N, C-alpha and C positions, 0 to 999 in steps of 0.2 A: 542866685537871686531868682525869685519867682516873678513872672510877668503876668499882669492881669490880662484876662481874655480880650477885653476891648482894646488894650494897647497892642497886643499881639496882632489883632486883626488889622489895625492901622498900619503896622510895620509890613504885613504881607501885601496889603493894597499898594503901599508906596513902592515896595520892591518890584511888584509886577508892572506898575506904571513906568518905573525907571527902566526895566528890562525892555519893555515895549518901545520906549522912546529910543534907547540905544540901538535896538534891532532895526528900527525904522531908519535911523540915521545911517547905520551901517549898510542897510539895503539900498538906500538912496545913493550912497557913495559908490557902491559896487555897480549899480545900474548906470550911474553917470560915467564911471570909468569905461564900462562896456560900450556906452553910446559914443564916447570919445574915440575908443578904439575902432568902432565901426565907422565913425566919421572919417578918421584918419585913413582907414583901409580903403574907403570909397574914394578918397582924394588921390590915393596913390595907385589903386588898382581895383577897378570895378569888375573883377573877374568872375564873381559868383553871385547867385541869387541872394537877396538880403536875408531871408529868414533862415536858410540853412545852406552853407557853402557846399555841402555834400549832395544836395538834392537839386538836380537840374530843373529849372522852371520852363525852359524852352524859349525860343526866339519870339519876341512880340511881333504881331502882324504889322503894327505901325508904332513908331516911337512917338510918344507924346509927353512932354513937348518935343519939338523937332530937334534932332541931333545935328549939330553943325561940325563938319570935319574939313580940314584943309589938306591939300595934297599937291603934288607936282607931277608933270607928265613929260614924256619923251617922244611925242608924235612928230614925225618929220613933215616937210612941206608937201609931200605927196598925199598925206592923210587929210582929206577934206570933209567939211560938213555942208549940209544943205544951206542955201542962201538964207541969211538972216540969223542962223544959229551961231553960237560962240562956244568956246570951251566950257564956260560956266552956265550957258543957257542953251541946252540942246535936248533931244529926246530922252537921253539917259538921265541927265540932271533933273529935268522936270518930272520925270516919272518917279525917280528915287525920292524926291521931296514930297510929291503929291500922294503917292501910294504907300510909302514906307516911312515917311518922316525923317529922311536923311538928306541934309543939304550939304553939297560938296562945293568947296571953293578951291580952284586951281591957282596956286600962287605964281607959278611960272611954267613955261614949256621950253625945253631945250633938247633938241634931238641929238642922237649919236653921242660922241665923246663929250660934247658940251654938257650933257646931262650928268655924267659922272663927275665932271669938274665942279659943277654947281653943287652937287650933293656933298662933295668933299668939303667945300667951303662952308656949307651949312653945318656939317658935323663939327668942323673946327670951331665955329662960333657957338655951337650948342643950340642954335635957333633952327629947329627942324619942324617940318609939317606934321600933322596928326597921323598920317599914314602915307607910305610911299614905297617905291621899289629900290632895292640896293643890290650891289654885287657882294661876293663873299668877304672881301676885305672890309668894305664899309659895314657889313653886318657885324663882323668881329669888333670893329672899332666902336660901334654904337653899343654893343653889349658890354664891352669892357668899361665904357664911360657911363654905364647905367642910365642910358637915355631912352631905352625902349622897354615896352611892356612885356611882362611875363604872360604869355598867352596860353599856358597849360590848361587852366580851368576854363578859360574862355572857349577853347576848342572842345574840351570835354563836355561842357554844359550847353554850348550854343551852336556848334557846327551843324548845319543842315545836312540831311542825308546825301544830297547831291555832292556836296563838298567832300564828305567822308568817302563816298564811292570813288570819286576822282582820285583822292589821295591813296586809297587802297589799291586801285588799278595801277597807279604810278609806281607802287612798290614801297616797302617799309623804309628803304634808305632815304626817301624824300623827306619824311618828317624827321628822321634821324639827323639829316643834314641841317635842320633848323633848330636842333636841340643842343643846348649848352648846359653842362652840369645838371642834366636831368630835367631842364626846363625848356619848354617850347617857346623860343624867343622870336619866332617869325612864322608866317604862313608861306611855305615855299610856293613859288609860281610854277605849279605843276605843269609839265610840258610833255613833249612827244619825241624824246631822243631816240627811242627804239624804232620809231617810224623813219628815222634818218639813217638807219643801218645801210650798209653798202649793198647795192644790187649790181649785177653784171649786165651792162647795156651793150648790145651788139647791133651793127647795121644789118637790118633784116634783108634789105635788097642785095647786099653783098653776099650774105649767106645763101640766098636763093640762087644767085648767079653762079656761084662756085659749087652749088649743090653740097653744102656742108651740113652735117647733122647737128642737132642741139647739143650743147656742152653738158656732159654728165660728170666730168672729172676735171681737175686742174690740168691734166695732160691734154684733154680736149681743148681747153682754153689756149694752151701754148701752140697747138696745131692750127687752130683758127687764126691766131696771131701770125703764124708763119705764112698761111695761105693769103691773108689780107696784104701781106708785105710783098710776096713774090708772084702772085697770080693775077695781077692787074685787075682788081675787082671793080675799078671805076671805068675800065675799058678805054682808057685814053692812050694806051700803048707806051706809057712811061712808067718808070720805076719810082713812083712818088707817093706811095701810100704807106701808112704805118699801122701796125697791128694793135698797139695799146697807147692810150693817152696817159701822159705823165707830166707833171709840172715841176717847177724848180724846187718847191717845198716838199716834194715827194708825197704830198698829202693825198693825191688822187689814186694811190695804189694801196690804200688801207684794206680794201676788199681782197686784193691779191694776198696781202700779208695774212689776213684772217683765214684764207683758204689753206695757208701753210701752218695754221694754228699759231701764228705770230700776231702780235698786237702792237699798235703804234701809239706810244706816249700815254699809256694808262698803267694803273697799278692792279696787279692780279694776285690771287692767292697761290702760294706754292704748296707742296705736299704736306708741309707742317702747319699750314694755316696762317702763315705770316704773309705780309704783302711784299711783293718784289716788283721792280720796274720792268715793264714788258720789253723795252728796247735793248736790254742786255741779256736776253734769253737766247739759247742756241737756235730756236726756231726762227728768230729774227735774221740770223745769218743765212739760213737756208733760203728764205724769201729773197734776200739781197742777191744770193747766188743765181736765183732764177731770173731776176731782173737783169743781172749782168749778162746772162746768156742771151736774153732777148735783145739787149743793146748790141751785142757783138754781131747778131744776125740781122741787124738793121730794122728790127721790129719796133724800136723806140726812136723818136725824133732825136737826132744827135744834138740838137740845140735846146733840148728840154731844160738844161741848167740855167737858161736865161729867160724862160717863159713862165709867166704867172698864169693863173687860171683863165684870165681874160684873153691872153694870147692863144692859149690852147683852144678856147672856144672859137676863136677865129679860124683855127685849123679844122674844126668841125664844119664851119660854114664853107670852107674851101673843099670839103669832101676828102680830107687827107687822112682821117683816122677812122678805124673800124670798130674799136672796143673801148669801153671805159668802165671803171668801177666808180659808182657814185650813188647818191641817195635817190629817193623816189622823185624828188623835184627835178631830176635830170631830164624830165620830159621837156625842159626848156631847150634841149638840144634841137628840138624841132624849129625853134626860132633861128638857129644857126645853120640848119640844114633843111631848107624849105622843100627840097625835092627828094628827101630821104626819110625813111622810117627806122626807128630804133626799137628793138625788142628787149624786154626785161627778162632776165633769168636769175635764179637763185645762185649765189656764189658757191661753186663746187669745191670739194675738198681735194687735197693732194693725196689722200689715202682713204681708207674705209671709215675713218672717224668723221662724223658730220662737222661741217664748218660752224664755228661759233662767231657771230658777228658782234663786234665791239660797239659799245655805246657809253655815253656818260649817264649819270643819274638823271632821271626824268624831271628835270627842272629847267624851264624855259630860259635859255641864255644864262643859266646858273644865277638866277635872280630870286630875291626874297621880298615879300611884303612885310614891312615892319610897322609897328604902331608906337607912337611916342608915349613914353611913360607918363601916366597921369590922365590919359584920355578917359573920359567918363564911361563911354560905351564902345569899347573896342569890338564888341560883337557885331556892331553895325557894318564893319568891314566884311565879315562873313556873310552878312545879309546881302551885301552888294555882289559878292562873288556868286552866291546862289542865284541871284537874279540874272547875272550874266550867263551862267550855265543853262538856266531854263530858257532864256531868250535866244541865245546863239545856237545851242546844240539841240534842244528838245522841242522847240516851238514848231508847230505845223501850220500856223496861220500866216497867210501871205501878207496881210496888212501889218501885222506885228513885225514881220521880217523886213518889209520896206521901211518901216519907221525906225527900227533900231539897228538893222544890219546892213542892208543894201537896197537903196531905192531905185536902182537902175542907172543912175547918174553918179551917185556918191557911194562907191562900193566899200568904203572904209568907215562908215558911220559907227560900226561896232567897236572900232578902236578907241572911241571916246568913252567907253564904259570905264568908270573910275577904278574898278577893281576886277581883275580877270584871273581865270584859271583855264588851262587847256586840258582837254581829255587826251589820254595817252595814245589811243588808236582811232582817232576821229576819221582819218582818211581811209583806213581799212574798213571802218564801219560804213562809210559812204559807199565804197566799192561793193561791199557785201549787200547792202540794201538795193543798190542799182542793179547789180548782177542778178539778184533774185527776181526783180521785176522783168528784166530782159529775158531771162531764161524761161520764165513762166508764161511770157507772152501777154501778161495782164497789163492793160493800159490804165488801170485804176491806180493813180499815183497818190491817193490820199494818205497812205502810210508813210510816204516820204516827207521829209522836211522841205521847206522852200529852197534851201541851199542844195539839197540833194536833187530836187526837181530841176534846178538850173543845170546841174551837171548831166542829168539824164537827157534833157533836151538837146544839149550839145553832142552827147554821145550818139543820139539817134541821127543827128545830122551827119556825123561821120559814117555811121552804118549805112546811110543812104547815099554815100559817095562823096561827101564834102570833106576833103582831106585837111581842110583848115583846122578841124577839130580832132586831129589825130592825137594830140597831146592829152586831151580830155579822156579819150578812150584808153590811152596807155596809163593815165593816172588813176582812173576810176572804173574802167571797164573790166570785163571778166577775163581779159588776156594780158593785162599789163602788170604794173608793179604791185597792185593789190593782192593777187594770189601769191606772189612771191613773199610779201610780208606776212600774209596769212600763214604760209607754210613755216616761216620762221617762228611765228607765235605758237602754232600747234605743236611744233617739234622742239620747242624751248631752245632755239638756236641763238641765244643772246649771251654775251658776257659783259658785265658792267665794270666800269672803272671804279674800283673799290675805294679810291681816295676822292672824297667829294667835299673837302674842307677848303678854306683859304690856304694859300701857299705857306709852307712852313718857313721858319726863319732862314734856313740854309737855302731853300728854294728861292726865296726872295733875293738873296745875295748872289747865289751861284747859278741859278737856273738858266739865265740868258746865255751865259758862257758855255754851259753844258749842252744846251740846244745847238749852239753854233758849231761846236766840234762834232756833234752828232750828225748834223746835216752835211758837213764837209766830208765826214767818213762815208756816209751813204752815197753821196754824189760821186765820190772818187771810186768806190767799189763798183757802182753801176757802170761807170765809164771804163771799167777794165782793171782797176787797181786790185792788188792782192787781197784776198779774203782775210788774210792775217791782220789787216787794218781793223777789222771788227774786234778781234781779241785785244788789240792795243787800245782801242776806244773803251772797251769795258774796263780795263785796268785804270785808264786815265779818269774815266767817269767816277769810279769809286774813290780814287785819290783826291780828285778835285771837288769833292763835296757829296758825291753820290752815297757813300756809306753813311754820312751824317744825315742826309735826307731820308734814307731808308730807316734809320733809327727813329727819326722824328715822325715819319709816317706811321710806323708801327706803334709808337707811343700813343699817337692820336687814335689809331685803330683799336687799341686795347681799351681806351676810354669809352668807346662806343658799345662796350659790352661784348666784344668779340674775343 
């Protein structure tokens, strides 16, 4: 059939109009679906910039409108604010709202164990704040219950350089510890576990009185312990001094164990790359044998089995102990021994292989910052962390320091910062900065932060003869714990606990019992029991759950990409 030209033209026009209408409808529907998807994504996760999730837009200077976030805190009664300030209205909260558009509301404060108990109740009810700190078990529970935000893109797109630098310095295991199934589910509370590595502290006055050389080997340590026990270093004519401090939990001897290349209660790699429990390794037995020998010679208090760390500290005060393996904070010994000085030394090795000092992953108190799922601007938490780092660590202005950190009367103002991270080697950096000024003789302190200037002023008092500030010199001066830790860093003398997850199922069920039989074995051997007890313990540890724990730990380890 032939169609007239006019009729054909009408058909063409009608067809094109219909096509256009259908295309427009289809386009509107697709656009609407995309808008709905974007809206739903925003409601559940504001992780990425709106226009392109692969292209970072950067952190806003100030949120507009104001972002309101709830949290909870764990500040104890000793943490005080200036008069008139409150947990919701203080220098930190006012500045965050005024300068950054972030308003923080603290729902409750519960120090110590009360904090964990209240967090557990909140998790059970599902009614959690917008951001808060949790322990590993709580972190796992929140992730399994799908109550917390996936922060992968938040961190990638919004983490300020200061935050990234702190995380990098802390080590790759820190972010790994907060990653579940390839997703970053928390911001680890980066901390300073490496700075807590064991140091050998020795009574300096006793060393000088007995004319003893500085310890260069573990054999030297044992000789010093013998001299402190048998040569009356306190000069009272009595046989009443001990060479080495040890408490009933045997925790105070970790440094000695490390000197024997043994490690206490951590997981380490074996030659095949698998994780093994440190306390069942042959080197552990060798360290126990050394402690047994010291006990037999009277170099260890025979009543150590009933003394906790507080009781041992009393013995420092009585001038009964000459050596201790402890962290840098052991300058507190000065408080117990007002008429004595202790000198810090690197932990020597039992042989030619340098000592490796054990530490946990660099996460403060093994805690994590989590963000409730659905929070519209989780990147605001990173903004607050960055503000803390800049204010606490990098600020050189005295007025800012007094307002946000320490006004002279309230030294804990900084603890009211709603979100914090710690730098890994802050105390070492303080020592290095102060030592540089002291050694150069330059009195220009402008390069120091107010915090560092405070330490410098106290150290100068000590150098001018005021013994009250000895602990500051030992903590931050050029001859104290600072250079010891610096040598550990420079020589890479650290070994990390490779297991940094929440307890495995068998750990949760059997761990307490295994630790009990372990402590009983260690105490009995040190007091003279057969070293064969160690081999029996290893067998029992494996049978009573250790083998299952090892399997679970290595299953977790393989999931971390190892």
